[in-house]
C-alpha positions as CSV (number, residue, x, y, z in Angstrom):
1,M,50.6,27.0,14.9
2,P,53.6,29.0,16.3
3,R,54.0,32.5,15.3
4,P,55.1,33.9,12.2
5,V,58.0,36.7,12.7
6,D,56.2,38.6,10.4
7,G,53.5,39.1,12.9
8,S,50.5,37.5,11.0
9,P,48.2,35.9,13.4
10,P,48.0,32.1,13.6
11,G,44.4,32.2,12.8
12,G,44.5,35.0,10.4
13,S,43.5,34.4,6.6
14,P,46.4,33.3,4.2
15,P,47.6,35.8,1.9
16,G,46.1,36.0,-1.7
17,G,42.9,33.9,-0.7
18,S,42.0,30.3,-0.3
19,P,43.8,27.2,-1.7
20,P,41.8,25.3,-4.2
21,G,38.8,23.7,-2.9
22,V,38.8,25.7,0.3
23,S,35.8,27.4,1.2
24,G,35.7,30.3,3.9
25,G,39.3,30.8,4.0
26,G,42.4,28.9,5.4
27,A,41.5,25.3,5.8
28,A,38.1,26.0,7.4
29,G,35.8,24.6,4.6
30,T,36.0,21.3,2.8
31,V,39.6,20.6,1.1
32,D,39.9,19.4,-2.4
33,E,42.5,17.2,-1.7
34,A,43.9,16.2,-5.0
35,A,44.3,19.9,-6.0
36,T,45.6,20.9,-2.8
37,L,48.2,18.2,-3.2
38,D,49.0,19.1,-6.3
39,L,49.6,22.8,-5.6
40,L,51.5,22.0,-2.7
41,T,53.8,19.7,-5.0
42,S,54.2,21.6,-8.0
43,G,53.5,25.3,-7.0
44,T,56.0,28.2,-6.3
45,L,57.0,28.7,-2.8
46,D,57.4,32.1,-1.7
47,V,58.9,32.5,1.7
48,Q,57.2,35.3,4.0
49,G,58.9,34.5,7.7
50,R,59.8,32.0,10.2
51,L,57.6,30.5,12.8
52,V,59.8,31.7,15.9
53,D,58.7,29.1,18.2
54,A,59.5,26.1,16.6
55,S,62.4,24.0,17.3
56,N,63.2,23.1,13.8
57,A,63.4,25.7,10.8
58,T,59.6,26.2,10.2
59,L,58.8,28.7,7.3
60,Y,55.6,30.2,6.6
61,C,55.3,30.6,2.9
62,T,52.8,31.3,0.0
63,I,52.4,28.7,-2.8
64,S,51.0,29.7,-6.0
65,G,50.5,28.0,-9.4
66,N,47.9,27.5,-12.2
67,G,45.9,30.5,-10.9
68,S,45.7,29.6,-7.3
69,E,47.6,30.4,-4.2
70,A,47.5,29.4,-0.4
71,A,49.5,29.6,2.4
72,C,51.7,26.8,3.8
73,V,54.5,25.4,6.1
74,Y,57.7,24.3,4.7
75,K,60.2,22.6,6.9
76,P,63.6,21.9,5.0
77,V,65.6,19.0,6.1
78,A,68.6,21.1,6.3
79,G,67.1,23.1,9.1
80,E,66.2,19.8,11.4
81,R,68.2,19.9,14.7
82,P,69.6,16.6,15.0
83,L,68.0,14.1,17.9
84,W,69.4,11.4,19.8
85,D,66.4,9.3,19.1
86,F,66.0,9.6,15.4
87,P,68.3,9.3,12.4
88,D,69.4,12.7,11.2
89,G,67.5,14.3,8.2
90,T,64.3,12.1,8.5
91,L,61.9,14.6,10.4
92,A,60.1,15.7,7.3
93,G,59.6,12.4,5.9
94,R,58.1,10.9,9.0
95,E,55.5,14.3,8.6
96,L,54.4,12.7,5.2
97,A,54.4,9.1,6.8
98,A,51.8,10.7,9.6
99,Y,49.7,12.2,7.0
100,L,49.6,9.1,4.7
101,V,48.5,7.0,7.7
102,S,46.1,9.4,9.0
103,R,44.6,9.3,5.2
104,A,44.7,5.7,5.2
105,G,42.5,5.4,8.3
106,G,39.7,7.9,7.3
107,W,41.1,10.0,10.5
108,D,42.1,12.9,8.1
109,V,43.9,14.9,11.3
110,V,47.0,15.8,9.6
111,P,46.8,18.6,7.0
112,P,47.6,17.8,3.3
113,T,51.2,17.3,3.2
114,V,54.3,16.7,0.6
115,Y,57.8,16.0,0.5
116,R,59.3,18.4,-2.4
117,D,62.2,20.7,-3.0
118,G,62.1,24.3,-2.0
119,P,64.2,27.4,-1.7
120,F,66.2,25.7,0.9
121,G,66.3,22.3,-0.4
122,P,64.1,19.2,-0.2
123,G,61.6,19.1,2.8
124,M,58.0,18.6,3.9
125,C,55.2,21.3,2.6
126,Q,51.8,21.4,4.4
127,L,48.8,23.4,4.1
128,W,48.3,26.0,6.7
129,I,45.5,25.8,8.9
130,D,43.5,28.7,9.4
131,T,42.6,27.9,13.1
132,D,39.3,29.3,15.2
133,D,40.9,31.4,17.7
134,S,37.5,31.4,19.7
135,V,38.4,28.0,20.9
136,D,40.2,27.5,24.5
137,L,42.7,25.0,23.3
138,V,43.4,24.1,27.2
139,E,39.7,23.3,27.8
140,L,39.6,21.1,24.5
141,A,42.7,19.5,25.3
142,R,40.9,18.4,28.5
143,S,37.7,17.3,27.1
144,S,36.6,13.8,27.5
145,D,33.8,13.8,25.3
146,D,35.0,15.0,22.0
147,A,35.0,12.6,19.5
148,R,37.6,14.4,17.2
149,L,40.1,14.4,19.9
150,R,39.3,10.9,20.6
151,Q,40.1,10.0,17.3
152,M,43.3,12.0,17.4
153,A,44.3,9.8,20.4
154,V,44.0,6.5,18.4
155,F,45.9,7.9,15.2
156,D,48.9,9.0,17.7
157,A,48.7,5.7,19.4
158,V,49.4,4.2,15.9
159,V,52.1,6.4,14.8
160,N,53.9,6.6,18.4
161,N,53.5,10.3,18.7
162,A,56.1,11.7,21.0
163,D,55.1,15.0,21.1
164,R,51.4,15.9,21.1
165,K,51.4,19.1,22.6
166,I,48.2,21.5,23.4
167,G,49.5,23.9,20.9
168,H,49.2,21.1,18.4
169,L,45.8,21.0,18.4
170,L,44.3,23.1,15.4
171,P,40.5,23.6,15.4
172,V,38.9,25.3,12.6
173,A,35.6,27.3,12.5
174,A,33.8,24.4,10.4
175,G,34.0,22.2,13.2
176,R,37.2,20.3,12.1
177,L,40.3,19.2,14.0
178,Y,43.7,19.1,12.7
179,G,47.0,18.5,14.2
180,C,50.7,19.3,13.3
181,D,54.2,18.3,14.0
182,H,54.4,15.0,13.5
183,G,58.4,14.7,13.0
184,V,58.8,12.7,16.0
185,C,56.7,9.8,15.3
186,F,57.3,6.1,14.3
187,G,60.0,5.2,16.8
188,T,60.1,1.5,17.1
189,E,60.3,1.7,21.2
190,Y,57.1,2.7,22.8
191,K,57.2,6.4,23.4
192,L,54.0,7.9,23.2
193,R,54.0,11.5,24.9
194,T,50.7,13.1,24.7
195,V,48.5,15.6,26.6
196,L,45.5,13.3,25.6
197,W,45.5,10.5,28.4
198,Q,42.1,11.1,29.4
199,W,40.7,7.5,27.7
200,R,43.6,5.6,28.7
201,G,42.3,1.9,29.6
202,K,39.0,2.9,28.0
203,K,37.4,0.5,25.7
204,L,38.0,1.9,21.9
205,T,35.0,3.1,20.0
206,Q,33.8,1.0,17.0
207,P,34.8,3.6,14.6
208,A,38.2,3.3,16.2
209,T,38.4,-0.2,15.9
210,A,37.0,0.1,12.1
211,A,39.9,2.5,11.1
212,L,42.3,0.3,12.8
213,R,41.6,-2.4,10.6
214,Q,41.4,-0.4,7.8
215,V,45.0,0.7,8.2
216,L,46.1,-2.8,9.0
217,G,44.7,-4.1,5.8
218,L,46.3,-1.4,3.8
219,L,49.7,-2.2,5.7
220,T,49.6,-6.1,5.0
221,D,47.7,-6.4,1.7
222,G,47.8,-2.9,0.1
223,E,50.1,-0.3,-0.7
224,L,50.3,1.8,2.2
225,A,53.5,-0.3,3.9
226,G,55.3,0.4,0.4
227,E,54.5,4.3,0.5
228,L,55.7,4.3,4.3
229,S,59.0,2.7,3.5
230,R,60.2,5.5,1.6
231,W,60.1,7.6,4.8
232,L,60.5,4.9,7.4
233,T,62.8,2.0,8.0
234,A,61.4,-1.8,7.8
235,A,61.9,-2.0,11.9
236,E,59.5,1.2,12.0
237,V,57.0,-0.3,9.6
238,A,57.0,-3.3,11.3
239,A,56.2,-1.7,14.7
240,T,53.6,0.4,13.3
241,I,51.7,-2.9,12.6
242,R,52.4,-4.5,15.8
243,R,51.1,-1.3,17.4
244,I,47.7,-1.6,15.5
245,E,47.6,-5.3,16.2
246,L,48.0,-4.8,20.1
247,L,45.5,-1.8,20.0
248,L,43.0,-4.5,18.3
249,E,43.8,-7.4,20.4
250,H,43.4,-5.6,23.7
251,N,40.6,-3.0,22.5
252,V,41.6,-0.2,24.8
253,H,43.3,3.2,24.5
254,P,46.7,2.5,25.6
255,Y,48.4,3.6,29.1
256,P,51.3,5.8,29.4
257,P,54.9,4.3,29.1
258,A,56.5,3.3,32.4
259,D,59.7,4.5,31.4
260,W,59.3,7.3,29.3
261,P,57.8,11.0,30.1
262,A,53.9,10.5,29.6
263,V,53.5,14.3,28.6
264,P,55.8,16.5,26.4
265,W,57.3,19.5,27.9
266,P,56.1,22.5,27.7
267,P,52.7,20.7,27.4
268,V,51.4,23.7,25.5
């Protein structure tokens, strides 16, 4: 994640210790997701600083409640910059929608995320990830045999991620890989923009197709479509379903768009 203005290292331990259900500091261990979501939803936010490299207002905070404390990122809607291709005031909701899809598919690449009120109004609140600074992110992003990275590429295709940069990869010491900054996802037009094109045209793995079928089922016969409709338009939910159908129909990783920049800038 970007560097806080107070100089706290992105990979440093969160102040006050670990969130509930997390062993080893930050999110390096196994997260008790229900407890973490409850803390993010109802805990008291204390702003520690601003992440200076972020394009929208992104605040580094501690959150506490019921004897627990963790570090988190808070992005108030009031701090979102207008974009020509996304409706104003919708980026925080898209971050939550991305978390819901990640969880539904069993990808679990998006840290626990909620939408809540905060010191600067409603916005997205997400668990801070304590990253493994020994990992070379450029080398990781170029890997073609990392199963974690490949599942992230499938997830990005589903949510139509327009901004998967190298710096948005969050590896942790326990071996898990998270991703952050999913505010520009779920556009109705194909605008996948990512540094993870190494599997383009390659056959999807069996775990990938199983996850896609699971999410499709939850969108068509489950509650996921209703959950997403709180944050996305009906057309955006329908486009998400269509993207999954196309992935399953062709059974390959997508190719870069012909009429849209294929890689975000800067890529890091």
